N, C-alpha and C positions, 0 to 999 in steps of 0.2 A: 590375410586380414580381410574382414568383411565390412560392408557399409555400416554407417552409424544410424541408418534409418531402420527402426525396429519393425515396422510393418514389412519391410523388404526381408529382414532377417527371419521373421516368423514364416513368411511365405517360402523362403529358400529351405529352411529347416524341414518344413512339411513336404516339400517336393522331394527332398532326399529321403525322408522317412517313408514316403509312399512308394519308393522304389522307381522314381522316374530317372532315366539314364540319358535322354537326349533332349537338347534344346536348340531350336533354330532361332538365331538372334539377328535383329536388324539394327542398323546404326541409329544413333540419336543421343541427345544429351539428357533428356528427362528420364529415359530408361537406363542410363549408364549405371546407376547403382544396382539395378536388377541384373543387368548383363555381367557386371563385375562379380556379383555374388554367385551367379550360375557358373562362371568360369572357375571361381575359387573352390566350389564344392567338388571334392575329389570324385564323387560317383556320377557326376553329370558331365557329358560331353557337349561342348558348344559348337554349332555349325553356323558360320556367318553367311547371311544372304542379304544383299543390299535392297533389292526390290521386294516390298512387302507382299505384293500380289503373288510373286513367285515363292516367297518364303512360306506362305500359307500352304501351298501345294507341296513344297518340299517336306514340311512337317506331316502333311497328309500321307505322303508316300512312305515316310519312315514309320509312321504309326501302323500303316498297312503291313509293312514288312515285319515289324517286331510284335504286333499285337498289344503293345503297351502305349499308354498315354505319352504324347510328345508335346513339349512346350514350344510355342512360337511367341517370341517376345518382341513387342514394337514400342516405339516412343509415342508421345501424345499427338493429338490432332488427327488429320486425315490418314495418317499411317494405319490407324486401326481400321478405318473404313475400307482400306485396300485388302483386308483379309476376308471381307464378306463372301466373295465367290468360293474360296477354299472352305470356309466354315460351313456355308450352305451345302457344299458337296459332302463334307464330313458328316453333317447332320443326316442327310438322306442315305449315306452309305453306312451310318452308325459306326464311325471311326472315332476313337478317343483322342481329341486334341485339347490342349490346355492353352487357351489364348491369355497371355499376360500382357496387359497394356499399362504403360506408365501414363499418369494423368497430372494435370495441373490442379491445384486446390479449387474447390467449387466456387469460392468467392470471386474468381476471375473469369468465370464463364459469362460471355456477353459483354465484357468490358474492354473490348478491342485489344486483348492480350494475345500474343502469338501462339499458334498451335493449340488453341483452347476451344473446345466444343463439348456438348453433353455426350459423354462416352459410356455411361454406366449401362445403358440398355441398347447401345448402338448396334449390337449383333442379333437382337431379338427379331424374329422368333426362331432363329436357327441355332440356338444353344440350349442345352438341357438345364443349365443353371448359370446365372450371372450374378456376381457379387462385387461390391465396391468396398475395399478395405478402408478403415479409418486412416486419416492422414497422419495422426500422431497417436502413439501408444504410451500414455502417461501414467496409467495405473493398472491394477490387476483386472478390473472389469473391462477396460479397453483391450487388454491382452487376451482375455477370454473371448471377447467379441471377435477380434481379428483371427484368432486361432480357429474359432468355430466356423467363421465364414470360409476360410481356406479349406477346412475339413469337409464342409458341406459341398463345396464346388468339386473337389477332387473325387469325392465319392460318386458324383453323378457321371463321371466319365465312363464308369463301368469297365475299366480296363482290366488287364490280367491280374493286377495287384489289388483289386478292389474287394476281394473276397466274395464276389457275387458273380459266379460263372454264368448265370442265366439272365443277368441284368442287361437291358438295352444299353448299348454303348453310344457315345456321342461327344460332341465338343462342349466345353464350358468356357466361361469368360471371367477372368479375375482382373478387375480394374484397380490400379494401385496409385492413388494420388501421392505425389512426392513434393515436399516443400523444399525451397532453397535454404541453405547451400546444399548442392547436390553431391559434391565430390569429396566426401570425408570418409576414409576407409580406415577406421581405428578399432573396430571390434575384432577381438582376437579369435572368437569362436562362435558358432551358431548356438542359439538357445536350444535347450531340451524342450521340445514341444509335444504336447499331448496329441496322440493320433486316435481319432474316433474311427472304429472299424464297424462297418455295417455288414450284416449277414443276411443271406438270401431268405426270402419269405417262407416261413412255415415248412422248412425242410427238416427232416428227422435229424440230420447231422448237426444242424444249428441248435435245435432244441436240446440235443444231447450235450453240446458244448455248454449251453446255459445251465443245464442240470448239473453238470460236473463242477462248474464254477460255484453253484449254490452249495453243493455237497462239501466242497473244500473249505467253505467259509466257517470260521469259528464264531463270528458274530454277524449273523445274517439278518438283514432288515428288508422286508418286502413292503413297498409303498404302493398304495392303490389310489390313483386319482379318479376323476369323474368317469363313470362308466354308464353305458346304457343298462337297461334292466339285466341284472346279472343272471347267468344260467344256473341250472340246478347243480351241475358239477362244481362250479365255483362256490356255491353255497355250502356244499358238503366239505369241500377242501378248506374253506376259510372260516367255518364256524369254530367256536371254542372247542378244542379237542380234536379238530380236523387235522388234515395232513400238514398244511403249511404252519399253523401255529405251534405244532409240535417241534419244528425245526427252526422257526424263524420268528422274529418280531414282526407282526403285521400292523402297519399304521395306515389308517384310512379315515376319511371324513364321511359325512352322511351322503355326499354326492357319489361315493363309490358304490353304493347299493349293497354293501355286505350285510350278512345276516347276524351281525354281532351287536347291534344297538350302538348307541353313542360310544366312540372310542376315547373321547376327551384328550386328544393329542396335545392341544395347546396347554391344557392344564398340567399334563404330565411333563411337558417340556419346561414349564415354569417351575415345577417341583424339583426336577433334577438339576437345573442350572447348567453349570459347565463341567459336571462330573463325567470324566472320560470313560468311566465304566459302562456308560450307556451308548458309547459311540460304536457304530458298526464297522466291520472290515469289508463288508460287501453289501451293496444296495442294489436291489432289483426293483425297478419302477414300472408299474403297469398303468395304463389308462391315461386320462387327460389331466385337467387342471386341478390345482389345490386352492382352497379358499384362504387358508391360514398363512399369513405372512411370517409368523413365528416359526411355523413348520418349514417353510421354504428357507428361511435364514439358517435354521438348524441343519438342514440337508446340505446347504452350500458350505457350511463350516466343517461338518464332519466328513464330507465326501472327499476332501482334499487328500486324505490318506487312505481312501478306500477304493475298491474295485466297484465301478458303477456301470450297471447294465440297464437298458431301457427296452421295453417291448411295446410297440405300437403298430396299428394296422397298416399305416401308409409308409412306414419306413423313413419319415422325415425327422430331422434332428430337432428335438425339443429339449434342450439341455437345461432342465429345471435346476439340477444340482450344480451346474457350471463345471462339472468334472466328469462328464460322460466318457466312458471308454468303449463300450460295445452297444450297438444298436441292432435289435432283432425285429424283423417285420412279422407281426402276428398280434395276438391278444391273449389276455389272461386265460380265457376259456380254452383256446386252442393249445396253449402250453400245458395246461392241466390235463387236457385230453391226451396229449402225448404221454405224459407221465402215467396216466391211468391205463393206457393201452400197451405201453412198452413192457418188455420182459427183461430179465437180468442180462441177456446178451446185448441189449441195446446200450448198456451203460458202462461197458468196459470195466466191469468189476465194481461199479458204484452201488453196492448192494444196499447201502443205507437208504436208497430211494424206494426200495421194494419190500413188500411183505412176502410171506411164503407162497401166496397164490400168484406171484408175479406182478401184482399191481403196485403202482407207485405208492409210497407211504413215507412222508417226511418225518413222521413220528418214530420211525424205526432207528434205534441205536444212535442217537446224536452223541457227539463227543461231550466230554465233561465241560469243556469251555463253552460249547454251543448251548448246552442245557443251562449252564449258569447264566449266560447272557439273556436267553429267553425268559428264564425264571425271574431275573432281576426286573425286566420290563413288565412281566405279568404282575408282579407285586406292586409296582408303582402305578400301573394302569388300574388295578383293582382298588388301590388306595384312593386315587382321584375319583373313581366311579362312586365310591361310598360317600366321599365329600360332596360330590355334585348332586347325588340323589337326596342327600339330607338338606340341601340348601333350598329354602322356600322364600323367594324374594317378595317384598311388598308389591302392591299393585303397580304394574309396569308392563311394558311390552314383553319383557322376559317372563313375567308371571303368567301372562296370557298364553304365550306359546307353550310354556311348561304345562299348563292345564289342558290345553288343546291336545298336546301329544299324549298326555296321560289318558284322556278320555278316548282318544283314537284307538288305543290298545284294546278297548272292550268292544269295538265294532266288529260285527261278524260278516259284513259285506266287503266286497273288493273295492279298493280305492287307490288313487294316486294323489300325491301331494306335490304341488309346485311351490317353491319359495322364490320370491323375488331377490334380486341382488342387494348388496349393501348390508344393512343391519339384519334384515330378515334371514338371509341364508346363514349368517353367523350365529343367530339363535338356533337355527336348525342343527348346526354342528354340535350344539350343547345338548339339545333335547330330542332330536328326531331319532327314532329307533328303527326306521324303515328306509328304503331307498327314497331319495329326494330328487326331483327334477328342478333344474335351475339353468338359466342361460349364462353359463360361465365361459363360453367360448371367447367372448370379448368383455364380459362382465358389465355391460351397460344396464341402465335401469329401464331403457326403452323396450317395450314389447313383452315384458314379463306377464302381464295380464292377458294380452292377446295370445301368447303361446299357450297358457293354461286354458283359455277359452277355446282355442282351436283343438286342443287335446280333448276337451270335453265333448266337442261335436263329433269326434271320431271314435269316442269310447262310450260304452254303456255303464261304466263304473262311475262311482262318485269321484269327482275331481275337485280337490281343494286347492285354493291359492292363498298363501299368506304373503301379504305385500305391504310395504310402507306407503305413507301418504304421497310423497313426491312421485314414486313409481306409479302409483295408482292414477293420480290426476294426469300425469304425463301420457298415460296409455288409456284414458277413459273411453276412447272410441271403440275399444274392444267389446264394450257392452252394447254398442250400436250395431246389432247384428240379429237378423231374424232367425238364425239357425240355432240359437242358444236354447238349452233345455234346463230342467230342474236339477240335473246332476252336477251343475257348476255351483260351488260354494266358495265364498270369498271372505277372508278376514283382512280388513284394512287397519293397519296399526298407525293411527293418526296422532302424532305428538306435535303437530304444527310446524314442522321443519325437517330438514335432513339431519336427524339426530346423530348420525355417525360422525358428523363434523365436530361434535362436542368432545369426541374421544381423541382427537388428533392433537398431540402435544405441541404447544407453541401457538396454535391458531387462536387460543383464547386472548392473545395479546392484540388481536385485530378488532377494532371497533365495528367492523362491518361483517363479522363472522355470522351472526344470526340473520341479519337482514339481507345480505347480498350473497354470502357463500352458502349458508344453510337454507336459503330461500324461505324464511319465516312467512307463515300465512295463517289465515283464519277460514279456510274453505272446508266444507264437509261434502260427503258423498251422497247425501240425501237426494238432492235435486237430480243428480246424474241417474240415480236408481229410479226415481219417479218417471223421468222422461224415457227410460229404456225398459220399463215394466220389469224391474228387478226388485225382489223383496228386500226391505231395509230393516235392519235391527241396529240398535245403538247401545253402547255401554260406556259408562263414565266411572265405574268402580268395579271391584273384583266380583262382587255378587252378580251384577248385571252381565259381566263378561262370561261368567260361568253359565248363566242361563242362556245367553246368546249362543255360546259354543255348543251346548247340548241341543239347542234348537237346530243349529246348522247340521249337526250330526244325525239327528233322528227324524226330523220332520220331512215329509214327502211333499214336493211342490212340482208344478209344471214349468216354472220359470226359475232362473237363478236366484240365489239368496245371498245377501251380503250382511256381514256384521262389521260395523265400524266401532273400533275401540279407541276412545280418547284418553291419552295418557299425557304425562308431563315429561318433556325431554330431559330435564335435569334429573327427575326420578328414574327415568330409564337408564341414564348414564351411571347414576349412583348404584343401581341394582347390579349392573354388569361389573362395575369397579369392585363392589363388595364381594361378588362371586370370585373374581380372579385374585383378590387379596387373600382369600382363604388358602390358596395354594402357595402364595408367596410366604405367608406366615408359617405354613407347615414345613417350609424348607429348613427352618432352624430346629 
């Protein structure tokens, strides 16, 4: 029988799944549920040591002898601090220790409660990873969070069972807050917990494993998040008719930088609804963040029954789908290069990846089920593309961005386009046909204009920045800079407030939505431009907007040029709503 504390059970289940066999345990009441579980787990041997200072070094010696991570478990309070000498030694010797400390709930820190002190980072900087588990696991999101934290910590030990023979080993710290009552042992078995396995960076064997997983898939989906400027190899592999689209459904947004034009993922997801024919059995995720909440919700729903792999350069867990199984250190370009350069002997008979010249080719001989799945998605994406291209909104921010992107296609010079966060980048996902720059690391509105301005200083190409009014005024000092030149062109979409707040269901019930939440205002950019020697253009209707956009695109100047387009926030919201309603209606 195991403890009734679910965070303790998740931890125990993952220690077992990761192949840990030894635990040095110290006495205490707060850690009793953990010690009880470790003893109950058949594959873990418990070794009692009373003095925590000695216990840490006992665990160190056992880890040295076995080459495996060894747990050392202590109760709350100064017990944890007594492990510091052994943990520091393990850090510099690169020995895999797993420090598991019981803790009191945070609310009692500093309240004169016994054995209570800040424990979460008490062993820094001598651990490779420190995590604090949630005190209660009451829903699936809390379970995922708890599971993810334990997986992340155990991967950083770099021990023999971490699938990373070349990884630096070292100690980690898992802090486990436990609420009273402490001594209830009523759980009959440990939960079945997902184990995230990380594979060493950019090694042929690891990429071969990923390639084999992709080949075995009957419903393969490749998701590409935000990327830097994508390489030529990726352009060839990901273009329509290229290697990947022949074997997989490729979903990406404008931030991915793919050569496919707008993919209209949100619109497609609206069209297919809950039809499980469109659900993948394998998902491979490359790159960074996604803008679309609908796309993230879809991936989290369908990935529960799928094999999920992620490839990123730093090997850190970024579990967008909430069901990550395998993490590969690398990037899209390096994986495609592996496929391009490998020959048939590298694939253990996986000839579907190769053409007759020995080069990788996902379009070769897909199974009937694989082809049917890809074809089903191609048809729906083509359908939404036709609907999207036929839609011509009335004068609004959407209409302005649509026209800007259309005219940009005819330009014969090199350019880069920055879209600010919030409504602007969402319009880019609908209309942009080229790679898009956007500060999606944290998704804040601050600094969007400064980033584009800095980019223009370091580039000789035309640099365009499409930005909303609040983002622009917040970052107006970006124009207070003597380094700016005429290659910076700005479109300010000014509807007098943070228009995106008008699309949030339920917020319309608040009487302060416009004035306090959406920051309603009557400010223009004219004065800012005058004081910073920036050319200023103004548009209040679609004809003026067209003329202003053409001027931005073709006129040569020595200083930056800005077009401020004044629209109505309600009309902006209406244009977007009408657009997405097109796909809702098509569902029937």
